[in-house]
KOLLOTI-542123 format. One record per atom (N, C-alpha, C, O): residue number from 1; y, x, z; atom name; residue in one letter. Coordinates in steps of 0.001 Angstrom, whole numbers. Layout:
# KOLLOTI-542123
+-----+---------+---------+---------+------+------+
!  nr !      py !      px !      pz ! atom ! rest !
+-----+---------+---------+---------+------+------+
! NUM !       Y !       X !       Z !   CA !    a !
...
+-----+---------+---------+---------+------+------+
***
This chain:
# KOLLOTI-542123
+-----+---------+---------+---------+------+------+
!  nr !      py !      px !      pz ! atom ! rest !
+-----+---------+---------+---------+------+------+
!   1 !   -1494 !     897 !    -228 !    N !    m !
!   1 !     348 !      22 !     -27 !   CA !    m !
!   1 !    1103 !     768 !     113 !    C !    m !
!   1 !    1070 !    1742 !     864 !    O !    m !
!   2 !    1948 !     420 !    -621 !    N !    n !
!   2 !    3520 !    1018 !   -1028 !   CA !    n !
!   2 !    4606 !     992 !     474 !    C !    n !
!   2 !    5412 !     107 !     763 !    O !    n !
!   3 !    4315 !    2196 !    1215 !    N !    k !
!   3 !    5226 !    1810 !    2621 !   CA !    k !
!   3 !    6242 !    1487 !    2217 !    C !    k !
!   3 !    6611 !     357 !    2537 !    O !    k !
!   4 !    7089 !    2271 !    1395 !    N !    t !
!   4 !    8517 !    1895 !     981 !   CA !    t !
!   4 !    8897 !     514 !     523 !    C !    t !
!   4 !   10102 !     263 !     483 !    O !    t !
!   5 !    8052 !    -402 !     178 !    N !    i !
!   5 !    8178 !   -1588 !    -522 !   CA !    i !
!   5 !    7969 !   -2550 !    1026 !    C !    i !
!   5 !    8657 !   -3365 !    1640 !    O !    i !
!   6 !    6702 !   -1956 !    1196 !    N !    m !
!   6 !    6142 !   -2569 !    2940 !   CA !    m !
!   6 !    7509 !   -2513 !    4002 !    C !    m !
!   6 !    7762 !   -3482 !    4719 !    O !    m !
!   7 !    8319 !   -1323 !    4015 !    N !    a !
!   7 !    9191 !   -1261 !    4888 !   CA !    a !
!   7 !   10738 !   -2434 !    5026 !    C !    a !
!   7 !   11108 !   -2982 !    6065 !    O !    a !
!   8 !   11250 !   -2526 !    3956 !    N !    t !
!   8 !   11922 !   -3720 !    3165 !   CA !    t !
!   8 !   11182 !   -4922 !    3812 !    C !    t !
!   8 !   10021 !   -5150 !    4149 !    O !    t !
!   9 !   12681 !   -5775 !    3844 !    N !    d !
!   9 !   12290 !   -7241 !    4160 !   CA !    d !
!   9 !   12402 !   -7911 !    3100 !    C !    d !
!   9 !   12426 !   -9126 !    3296 !    O !    d !
!  10 !   12503 !   -7483 !    1727 !    N !    d !
!  10 !   11935 !   -8024 !     593 !   CA !    d !
!  10 !   10901 !   -8738 !     316 !    C !    d !
!  10 !   10418 !   -8407 !    -767 !    O !    d !
!  11 !   10311 !   -9644 !     871 !    N !    t !
!  11 !    8750 !  -10388 !     453 !   CA !    t !
!  11 !    8582 !  -10305 !    -842 !    C !    t !
!  11 !    7963 !   -9507 !   -1546 !    O !    t !
!  12 !    9372 !  -11463 !   -1121 !    N !    e !
!  12 !    9148 !  -10975 !   -3097 !   CA !    e !
!  12 !    9473 !  -10563 !   -3803 !    C !    e !
!  12 !    9578 !  -11142 !   -4884 !    O !    e !
!  13 !    9947 !   -8897 !   -3554 !    N !    a !
!  13 !    9552 !   -8044 !   -4014 !   CA !    a !
!  13 !    8508 !   -7089 !   -3810 !    C !    a !
!  13 !    8178 !   -6264 !   -4662 !    O !    a !
!  14 !    7892 !   -7224 !   -2466 !    N !    f !
!  14 !    6499 !   -6829 !   -2353 !   CA !    f !
!  14 !    5852 !   -7514 !   -3033 !    C !    f !
!  14 !    5271 !   -6914 !   -3937 !    O !    f !
!  15 !    5666 !   -8806 !   -2964 !    N !    i !
!  15 !    4770 !  -10187 !   -3641 !   CA !    i !
!  15 !    4438 !   -9079 !   -5090 !    C !    i !
!  15 !    3461 !   -8449 !   -5495 !    O !    i !
!  16 !    6103 !   -9326 !   -5614 !    N !    d !
!  16 !    5790 !   -9305 !   -7186 !   CA !    d !
!  16 !    5071 !   -7958 !   -7846 !    C !    d !
!  16 !    4307 !   -7841 !   -8805 !    O !    d !
!  17 !    5877 !   -6593 !   -6546 !    N !    a !
!  17 !    5366 !   -5396 !   -7096 !   CA !    a !
!  17 !    3696 !   -5190 !   -7052 !    C !    a !
!  17 !    3126 !   -4624 !   -7985 !    O !    a !
!  18 !    3047 !   -5643 !   -6013 !    N !    n !
!  18 !    1703 !   -5788 !   -5643 !   CA !    n !
!  18 !    1023 !   -6429 !   -6677 !    C !    n !
!  18 !       1 !   -6009 !   -7220 !    O !    n !
!  19 !    1714 !   -7621 !   -6971 !    N !    a !
!  19 !     992 !   -8704 !   -7768 !   CA !    a !
!  19 !     953 !   -7592 !   -9237 !    C !    a !
!  19 !       9 !   -7532 !  -10025 !    O !    a !
!  20 !    2080 !   -6878 !   -9313 !    N !    a !
!  20 !    1704 !   -5801 !  -10872 !   CA !    a !
!  20 !     851 !   -4844 !  -10761 !    C !    a !
!  20 !     -72 !   -4511 !  -11504 !    O !    a !
!  21 !    1217 !   -4425 !   -9790 !    N !    v !
!  21 !    -252 !   -3168 !   -9668 !   CA !    v !
!  21 !   -1278 !   -3779 !   -9814 !    C !    v !
!  21 !   -1947 !   -3208 !  -10675 !    O !    v !
!  22 !   -1931 !   -4933 !   -9305 !    N !    l !
!  22 !   -2977 !   -5132 !   -9053 !   CA !    l !
!  22 !   -3636 !   -6215 !  -10273 !    C !    l !
!  22 !   -4770 !   -6691 !  -10221 !    O !    l !
!  23 !   -2910 !   -6395 !  -11056 !    N !    g !
!  23 !   -2723 !   -7022 !  -12519 !   CA !    g !
!  23 !   -2854 !   -8850 !  -12309 !    C !    g !
!  23 !   -3434 !   -9520 !  -13163 !    O !    g !
!  24 !   -2349 !   -9363 !  -11306 !    N !    l !
!  24 !   -2355 !  -10643 !  -10399 !   CA !    l !
!  24 !   -1344 !  -11767 !  -11038 !    C !    l !
!  24 !    -186 !  -11517 !  -10703 !    O !    l !
!  25 !   -1411 !  -12499 !  -11555 !    N !    a !
!  25 !    -339 !  -13851 !  -11833 !   CA !    a !
!  25 !      -2 !  -14552 !  -10690 !    C !    a !
!  25 !    -862 !  -15229 !  -10126 !    O !    a !
!  26 !    1113 !  -14486 !  -10274 !    N !    i !
!  26 !    1758 !  -15258 !   -9153 !   CA !    i !
!  26 !    2444 !  -16299 !   -9364 !    C !    i !
!  26 !    3658 !  -16150 !   -9224 !    O !    i !
!  27 !    1977 !  -17595 !   -9738 !    N !    a !
!  27 !    2761 !  -18969 !   -9823 !   CA !    a !
!  27 !    4049 !  -18944 !   -9171 !    C !    a !
!  27 !    3951 !  -18350 !   -8097 !    O !    a !
!  28 !    5451 !  -19441 !   -9448 !    N !    p !
!  28 !    6548 !  -19680 !   -8841 !   CA !    p !
!  28 !    6296 !  -20450 !   -7791 !    C !    p !
!  28 !    6951 !  -20302 !   -6760 !    O !    p !
!  29 !    5368 !  -21334 !   -7886 !    N !    e !
!  29 !    5091 !  -22487 !   -7088 !   CA !    e !
!  29 !    4014 !  -22224 !   -5314 !    C !    e !
!  29 !    3903 !  -22862 !   -4267 !    O !    e !
!  30 !    3393 !  -20812 !   -5926 !    N !    w !
!  30 !    2842 !  -20190 !   -4825 !   CA !    w !
!  30 !    3616 !  -19528 !   -4075 !    C !    w !
!  30 !    3441 !  -19449 !   -2859 !    O !    w !
!  31 !    4511 !  -19003 !   -4660 !    N !    k !
!  31 !    5013 !  -17512 !   -3876 !   CA !    k !
!  31 !    5394 !  -17979 !   -2680 !    C !    k !
!  31 !    5286 !  -17152 !   -1775 !    O !    k !
!  32 !    5832 !  -19102 !   -2361 !    N !    a !
!  32 !    6095 !  -19509 !    -792 !   CA !    a !
!  32 !    5464 !  -19036 !     375 !    C !    a !
!  32 !    5696 !  -18466 !    1442 !    O !    a !
!  33 !    4067 !  -19794 !    -676 !    N !    n !
!  33 !    2385 !  -19602 !     448 !   CA !    n !
!  33 !    2199 !  -18398 !     885 !    C !    n !
!  33 !    2071 !  -17918 !    2011 !    O !    n !
!  34 !    2205 !  -17749 !    -738 !    N !    v !
!  34 !    1969 !  -16038 !    -570 !   CA !    v !
!  34 !    2705 !  -15312 !     469 !    C !    v !
!  34 !    2163 !  -14642 !    1348 !    O !    v !
!  35 !    4267 !  -15517 !     292 !    N !    a !
!  35 !    4932 !  -15036 !    1706 !   CA !    a !
!  35 !    4903 !  -15368 !    2632 !    C !    a !
!  35 !    5481 !  -14707 !    3495 !    O !    a !
!  36 !    4286 !  -16459 !    2952 !    N !    m !
!  36 !    4232 !  -16412 !    4619 !   CA !    m !
!  36 !    2881 !  -15974 !    4972 !    C !    m !
!  36 !    2671 !  -15586 !    6121 !    O !    m !
!  37 !    1619 !  -16003 !    3801 !    N !    f !
!  37 !     -41 !  -15407 !    4022 !   CA !    f !
!  37 !     705 !  -13385 !    4843 !    C !    f !
!  37 !     337 !  -12711 !    5805 !    O !    f !
!  38 !    1906 !  -13168 !    3679 !    N !    v !
!  38 !    2218 !  -11459 !    3604 !   CA !    v !
!  38 !    3108 !  -11281 !    5378 !    C !    v !
!  38 !    2619 !  -10469 !    6164 !    O !    v !
!  39 !    3924 !  -11815 !    5656 !    N !    d !
!  39 !    4669 !  -12198 !    6729 !   CA !    d !
!  39 !    3722 !  -12351 !    8110 !    C !    d !
!  39 !    4196 !  -11948 !    9172 !    O !    d !
!  40 !    2542 !  -12868 !    8081 !    N !    v !
!  40 !    1474 !  -13597 !    8892 !   CA !    v !
!  40 !     855 !  -11970 !    9101 !    C !    v !
!  40 !     852 !  -11363 !   10172 !    O !    v !
!  41 !     377 !  -11491 !    7877 !    N !    a !
!  41 !    -162 !   -9863 !    7837 !   CA !    a !
!  41 !     518 !   -8739 !    8672 !    C !    a !
!  41 !     124 !   -7876 !    9457 !    O !    a !
!  42 !    2298 !   -9319 !    7902 !    N !    r !
!  42 !    3369 !   -7685 !    8981 !   CA !    r !
!  42 !    3019 !   -7775 !    9941 !    C !    r !
!  42 !    2743 !   -6758 !   10578 !    O !    r !
!  43 !    2843 !   -9250 !   10581 !    N !    a !
!  43 !    3262 !   -9379 !   12103 !   CA !    a !
!  43 !    1925 !   -8942 !   12712 !    C !    a !
!  43 !    2049 !   -8281 !   13743 !    O !    a !
!  44 !     698 !   -9166 !   12303 !    N !    m !
!  44 !    -608 !   -8728 !   12745 !   CA !    m !
!  44 !    -281 !   -7184 !   13090 !    C !    m !
!  44 !    -176 !   -6631 !   14185 !    O !    m !
!  45 !    -109 !   -6491 !   11293 !    N !    a !
!  45 !      84 !   -4926 !   10951 !   CA !    a !
!  45 !     889 !   -4465 !   12386 !    C !    a !
!  45 !     301 !   -3616 !   13055 !    O !    a !
!  46 !    2159 !   -4956 !   12886 !    N !    a !
!  46 !    2677 !   -4373 !   13568 !   CA !    a !
!  46 !    2151 !   -4267 !   15100 !    C !    a !
!  46 !    2172 !   -3284 !   15840 !    O !    a !
!  47 !    1743 !   -5389 !   15315 !    N !    r !
!  47 !    1050 !   -5923 !   16866 !   CA !    r !
!  47 !    -197 !   -4302 !   17129 !    C !    r !
!  47 !    -332 !   -3451 !   18008 !    O !    r !
!  48 !    -750 !   -4560 !   16020 !    N !    i !
!  48 !   -1893 !   -3203 !   16084 !   CA !    i !
!  48 !   -1110 !   -1826 !   15948 !    C !    i !
!  48 !   -1364 !    -810 !   16595 !    O !    i !
!  49 !    -208 !   -1958 !   15085 !    N !    e !
!  49 !     260 !    -261 !   15569 !   CA !    e !
!  49 !    1402 !    -405 !   16672 !    C !    e !
!  49 !    1778 !     710 !   17035 !    O !    e !
!  50 !    1791 !   -1020 !   17048 !    N !    a !
!  50 !    2585 !    -954 !   18612 !   CA !    a !
!  50 !    1459 !    -504 !   19729 !    C !    a !
!  50 !    1951 !       8 !   20735 !    O !    a !
!  51 !     -45 !    -623 !   19706 !    N !    t !
!  51 !   -1048 !    -744 !   20789 !   CA !    t !
!  51 !    -982 !    1160 !   20435 !    C !    t !
!  51 !   -1153 !    1921 !   21387 !    O !    t !
!  52 !    -798 !    1571 !   19418 !    N !    g !
!  52 !    -772 !    2941 !   19590 !   CA !    g !
!  52 !   -2113 !    3526 !   19416 !    C !    g !
!  52 !   -2412 !    4719 !   19473 !    O !    g !
!  53 !   -3021 !    2318 !   19153 !    N !    a !
!  53 !   -4329 !    2737 !   18759 !   CA !    a !
!  53 !   -4832 !    3464 !   17578 !    C !    a !
!  53 !   -5922 !    4032 !   17632 !    O !    a !
!  54 !   -4028 !    3481 !   16402 !    N !    a !
!  54 !   -4839 !    3910 !   15249 !   CA !    a !
!  54 !   -4387 !    5776 !   15033 !    C !    a !
!  54 !   -4868 !    6555 !   14210 !    O !    a !
!  55 !   -3287 !    6062 !   16128 !    N !    t !
!  55 !   -3371 !    7331 !   16402 !   CA !    t !
!  55 !   -4098 !    8037 !   17267 !    C !    t !
!  55 !   -4517 !    9174 !   17046 !    O !    t !
!  56 !   -4305 !    7288 !   18450 !    N !    a !
!  56 !   -4872 !    7987 !   19299 !   CA !    a !
!  56 !   -6972 !    7526 !   19543 !    C !    a !
!  56 !   -7740 !    7918 !   20420 !    O !    a !
!  57 !   -7222 !    6627 !   18386 !    N !    s !
!  57 !   -8613 !    6249 !   18810 !   CA !    s !
!  57 !   -9155 !    7554 !   17666 !    C !    s !
!  57 !   -8386 !    8270 !   17024 !    O !    s !
!  58 !  -10868 !    7623 !   17630 !    N !    e !
!  58 !  -11268 !    8640 !   16865 !   CA !    e !
!  58 !  -12069 !    7236 !   16144 !    C !    e !
!  58 !  -12223 !    6080 !   16538 !    O !    e !
!  59 !  -12522 !    8050 !   14768 !    N !    a !
!  59 !  -13370 !    7460 !   13944 !   CA !    a !
!  59 !  -14659 !    7201 !   14228 !    C !    a !
!  59 !  -15241 !    8154 !   14747 !    O !    a !
!  60 !  -15577 !    5809 !   13989 !    N !    a !
!  60 !  -16470 !    5476 !   14296 !   CA !    a !
!  60 !  -17627 !    6008 !   13860 !    C !    a !
!  60 !  -17737 !    6164 !   12644 !    O !    a !
!  61 !  -18671 !    6380 !   14686 !    N !    p !
!  61 !  -19715 !    7335 !   13799 !   CA !    p !
!  61 !  -20374 !    6796 !   12571 !    C !    p !
!  61 !  -20590 !    5605 !   12343 !    O !    p !
!  62 !  -20623 !    7658 !   11923 !    N !    v !
!  62 !  -21487 !    7533 !   10744 !   CA !    v !
!  62 !  -22895 !    6532 !   10669 !    C !    v !
!  62 !  -23834 !    7312 !   10830 !    O !    v !
!  63 !  -23322 !    5425 !   10529 !    N !    f !
!  63 !  -24424 !    5193 !   10564 !   CA !    f !
!  63 !  -25473 !    5535 !    9380 !    C !    f !
!  63 !  -25056 !    5510 !    8222 !    O !    f !
!  64 !  -26698 !    5824 !    9622 !    N !    t !
!  64 !  -27393 !    6782 !    8457 !   CA !    t !
!  64 !  -28362 !    5987 !    9027 !    C !    t !
!  64 !  -28413 !    5761 !   10236 !    O !    t !
!  65 !  -29163 !    5535 !    8179 !    N !    p !
!  65 !  -30757 !    4398 !    7876 !   CA !    p !
!  65 !  -31668 !    5743 !    7911 !    C !    p !
!  65 !  -31350 !    6742 !    7265 !    O !    p !
!  66 !  -32577 !    5691 !    8548 !    N !    r !
!  66 !  -33669 !    6366 !    8525 !   CA !    r !
!  66 !  -34643 !    5855 !    8147 !    C !    r !
!  66 !  -34751 !    4638 !    8293 !    O !    r !
!  67 !  -35941 !    6792 !    7383 !    N !    a !
!  67 !  -36694 !    6041 !    6401 !   CA !    a !
!  67 !  -37567 !    5233 !    6960 !    C !    a !
!  67 !  -37829 !    5210 !    8163 !    O !    a !
!  68 !  -38113 !    4445 !    5995 !    N !    l !
!  68 !  -38963 !    3053 !    6445 !   CA !    l !
!  68 !  -40333 !    3551 !    6587 !    C !    l !
!  68 !  -40911 !    4186 !    5706 !    O !    l !
!  69 !  -40751 !    3294 !    7537 !    N !    t !
!  69 !  -42392 !    3649 !    7760 !   CA !    t !
!  69 !  -43256 !    2426 !    7875 !    C !    t !
!  69 !  -42767 !    1338 !    8180 !    O !    t !
!  70 !  -44216 !    2550 !    7693 !    N !    p !
!  70 !  -45088 !    1292 !    7562 !   CA !    p !
!  70 !  -45785 !     556 !    8761 !    C !    p !
!  70 !  -46623 !    1124 !    9460 !    O !    p !
!  71 !  -45321 !    -962 !    8990 !    N !    h !
!  71 !  -45688 !   -1378 !   10167 !   CA !    h !
!  71 !  -47657 !    -981 !   10482 !    C !    h !
!  71 !  -48638 !   -1066 !    9743 !    O !    h !
!  72 !  -47524 !    -662 !   11559 !    N !    t !
!  72 !  -49303 !    -585 !   12083 !   CA !    t !
!  72 !  -49596 !   -1226 !   13118 !    C !    t !
!  72 !  -49074 !    -994 !   14209 !    O !    t !
!  73 !  -50637 !   -2289 !   12874 !    N !    s !
!  73 !  -50711 !   -3272 !   13945 !   CA !    s !
!  73 !  -51812 !   -2655 !   15089 !    C !    s !
!  73 !  -52618 !   -1799 !   14724 !    O !    s !
!  74 !  -51800 !   -2997 !   16075 !    N !    q !
!  74 !  -52202 !   -2317 !   17172 !   CA !    q !
!  74 !  -53484 !   -3422 !   17654 !    C !    q !
!  74 !  -54157 !   -3187 !   18658 !    O !    q !
+-----+---------+---------+---------+------+------+
***
């Protein structure tokens, strides 16, 4: 995501720029609803960033599956 556009308060420009990058066509009558969800996502991101968890937490361990072994009944 382009943080320069994200940092501005111009939600319509953000929507237009990202729609262009993703090749999406957003009808004018949909923009108000899309803007509402962008604002919700921004608010959620701000709450998570405010916790400082992103900089303080370590990455989760990587799951590596083990080889399958045939089941034997006893």
